[in-house]
N, C-alpha and C positions, 0 to 999 in steps of 0.2 A: 513661547516665551524665550527671548534671546538671553544670552549670558549676562548682559548688563542689567536687564530687568530681573533676572533670577537673583543676581547679587544684591540688587536693591531690596527685593522681597525678603531675602535671607537676613540682610542687615536690619530691616524693619522688625522682623520677628525677633531677632536677637536683642534689639533695643527694647522691645516690649518685655522680654524676659528679664533684662537688666532692671527695668522699672519695677517689675513684680518682686524679684528676688534680691536685687542689689548687685552692683558690679563686683565681679570676682567671687561671687558666692556659687556654691555647688548648685547646678540646675539639672533637671530632668525634662526631657521633651519627647513627644510622640511624633514621629514623622512617617510619611509614606512616599513611595515612588514606584515607578514601573521598572521592570527588568525584562530582558529578552533572552537570557541564557540559562534560566532556571535558578532555583533557590540554592542548590548545592554549589553552583559556580559563585553565587553571591556570598555564601558562607566562606568559601575559599578566599574571596576578596577580603573579607573581614580579617581573616588570619594574616593575609599579606599586608594589610594596613596597620597591623599591630605596632610596628615601630613608630608610625606617625601618630597613632592614638596615644601611645606612651609620651611622645614628645609634646603633644598639645593638650594632655590632660583629659582625654576623651575615653569613655568606657561604654561599651555596648552591654545593656542589661538584658534585653529580650528582643527577639525577632520572630516574625511569622510571615506566612505567605498564603495567598488564596489557592484554590484547588488546581488551577492551571499554571501556577508558579509564574505569574506575570506581574504581580504587585507584592511589595514588601511593606510591612508595618513594623517599625522598630521603636524601642524605647532606649534612649541614650542618656548619658550623663556627662556633663562637662564642668570643669572647674571654673571656666571663664568663657562667656559667650564670644568675646573677641578672638580667643584662641581657637574655638570651634570653627569660626568663620575662616580664620587663617588656614586651618588644616584643610577645609573643603576647597580653598582657593589655591592650594599647592598644585603646580602643574603636574607633578608626578601622581598625586592623588586623583586629580581630574582624569588623567589618562588611564590610570588603573581602573577607575570606576567605569569609564566608557568601555574599556576592553572587556570588562566583566559583564557588560550588557545593561548597565544602569542608564536609564533615560534621565539625564541630569535636569532637563527642563521640567520633568514631571514631579520633582521633589517638592514636598509641601510639609511645613511644620503644622500638624493638626492642633496641637495644644501643648502647653507646659503641663507638667505633672507634679503635683505637690505630695501626693501619697500613692503608694501602690503596694501590692502584695502578690507574690508569685508562689503558687502551691506546687 
């Protein structure tokens, strides 16, 4: 999937979230994507992205990986779907994610989440 199609898919997913929760409402979503440099490197990326997450109203709630650390599943929360998309479209964010081994084309929003509990 090229960047243009990835952007369209993300835009469509965010539009569906807006329809379900309303524009500007707090939303949670479950995503997955491939990584090539391991889970620890990806966790460092999340720390490095904190200023962007603060700026765009994004919060990471939970993340996990498979046994060989090639796929991440995460639960995130955003104040506004448009702002989440803007954050992911920031050139610095794109470059940081690529450098950390994130396969941007593999990113998929699996579902919006209305309720969750973490023990």
